[in-house]
N, C-alpha and C positions, 0 to 999 in steps of 0.2 A: 835349747836346753831348759830355758825358763818354762816353756810350754810343757815339756816333758815332766819337769819337777812338779808343776802345778797339778796335773792330773794324777801323777804318781802319789802325791801327798793325799789327795782325796781318796784314792783307792786303798792305800795303806791305813788311812784313818778309819775307813769303813771296816777293814779287817780287824783293826784294834778294837773298834766298838763291839763287834760281834764276839770277839774272843773274850773281852771283859765280861760279857753276859754269860758266856759258857762257863766261866770260872766258878760261878755261884748258883747254877741251876741244876735241878735233878735230871736224871737220864732222859725223860721224854722231851724235855726242851733241848737237851744236847742233840738229840736226833733231829730236831727242827732246825737248830742254828748251825750245826756242823757243816751241812752242805753249802750254806750261804757263806760261811767263812772260807771254805775251800774255793768257791767261785770267786770271791773277792781277791783271794791270793792269786788265783790263776790269771785274773785280769791284770794284776800288778806285774806278775812274772812275764806275761805276754807283752805287756807294754815296755818293760825293760829290755826284753829280747829284741823288740823292734828298733831299739836305739843302735844296735850293732850295725844296721845298714841305713841309719838315719843320715842322709847326705844332703838334705835340703830342708829348708824351713817351711815345709808344708805337709799336710796330712796325706796319707795314702788314699787313693781313689776308693770311694765307698763300694763295698760288695753288696749290692742291693738285692732285696727280695721283699715279698709282701710280708710284713711283720704285724701281728696282732698287737695293738697298742696297750691294752689293759694289763697283760702280764708285765710288760716293760715298766708301766707306771707303778705297779705294785712293788716291783723289785727296786725301783728308784726310791720309793717311800721307805722301804726297810733299810736300804743301803745308807740313806741319809739319816737314819736313826729316828725317823718321825713316826714309825708305827707304834712305838711305845711312849711317845712324848705327848702327854695329855694337855700340855700347855698350848700346843698349836693344833687347831682343828684342821682336819684334812678332808677336802671335798673333791671327789672325782666324778665328773659328769661327762662320760664318753659314750658316744653312740655304740650300741650293741654290735659287736663284731667288726668294729672299725680296724682296718689294716692300713699301714703306711708302707709305701714302696721305698724302703730305706735299708741302709746297713744297720743291723740290730745293735751292734756294739757302739757305733757312732751315735745312733739315736739315743741309746742309753746315756752316753756321755753328755750329749746336749741337754737332756732333761735333768740329769743329776746336777750339772753346773747351775742350771736355772733354779732348781729347787733348793740347792745349797745357798745360793744368793738370796732367795726369798727367806729362808730360815734365818740367815745372818741379819737380814734387814729387820725381821721381827724381833730377834734377840736384842738388837741395838735400840729398838724402839722403847722409849721410856715407859715403864709400867704405869706410871701415874697419868699418862695421857688417855687411858681408857680405851674401850673398843675391843672387839674380839680379835684374837690373833688367828689368822686363817690362811692356808694355802689352798688354792683351788686350781684344778687342772680340768680343762674341757677339751673335747675332741669331736670333730665332725668331718664329714666328707661333702664336698661340693663338686660333683662331676668327677674329674680326674685329678682333683686336688684334695689333699688332707690338710686340715687346719687344726692346730693345737694351740691352746692358750694356757699360760702359767701365770697366775696372779697371786698377790698377797695383799694383806691389809696393813702393811708397814708404812713408813714415812714417805714412800715414793722416791723418785729419782730427782736429785737437785737439778735445776735448770742449767747450771753451769757445766754439768757433765754430759748433758744429753747429746750435744753435737758430736762428740767423740766417744760415745758410749761403747761402741764395739771395737775400739782400738785397744791394742795391748797396753797394759799398765795404767789404764785410766780407771781410777777408783773413785768411789763416792765418799771416801774417808772412813769407811767402817773398819773397826779393828779386825785384823786377821785377813783382810782382803788383799789379794795380789794384783787385782786388775786384769786377770787373764781369763776368768771364767766366761765372760760374755764374748771376748775375742775368739776363744776356741769354739764356743757354740756357734758363732756366726760363720766361722770358716767351714765347719762341718756342714751346716745347713746349706750354705752356698755351693758346696761341693756336690750337693744333691740337686742343684738347679733351683733351690728354694730361696726363701726370704725370711728374715727375722727382724722384727722391729718392736719398739716400745709403743704401746697403744696410748694415745693421749686421752686425757679427761677421765681417768679411772681412779678409784680409791686405791691408794698404795701404788703398786707397779704391776702392769700387765704386759707380758711379752707374747707376741703372736708369731707362731711358726707356720709357714706355708710350704708344703713339700708336694710338688706335682709328681704324678706317675711318669715313668719313662715313656717316651713315644713308642707306639707299637711299630715294630719293624715289618714293613709290608713284604719285604723279600722273604723273611722267615715264615710269614703266614703263607705266602705263595708256595714255598718249598714244602711246608706241611701239607698243604692241599694236594700237591703233586704226589707226595708219598702215600696219601690216603687213597 
């Protein structure tokens, strides 16, 4: 239930953010934000509905397909409220046409959790320490593997929390953190046969996600050839 409440809080916070903007904008912007509000609410409703049959403490198996990553990243940025936040620079360096073999909703949740963590780290970083506040997302393909990195220029991850970083309720002491974002992200990535880890030796914090394509089923290919 703690996992459910964590993601539900994020989704409803996103809906609230968009609805607040809708309250004071003219009609052209209403047309822009209304669909995003509806989609955020639909995500929240679907997530609540899934709790009716929630009988075990693990996520549903991913419904995988080839997903273009750029639109997902754009939606994550807007949902996290960073599209209109001039205080945090946003850099996306993604290979043109990069697609990931993943469940689109679960991939969205992974990236949203990591981006929210990065934004919280930047917000908690003392303004007097100087330096640019930036979140950067990169993506590339290496053969049958897609690699995504989410990095920030915040204070980084304290050494004492690194060993148990992806365990539930392990926080770095930031206000408002529940210690579930990374645990949920790790569970979803591993359900795809992938890996997520903290990259050592970087400014701030950098998380690398590696998601391999599903193995080609030779039997299916043979059947397709026979039908042809």
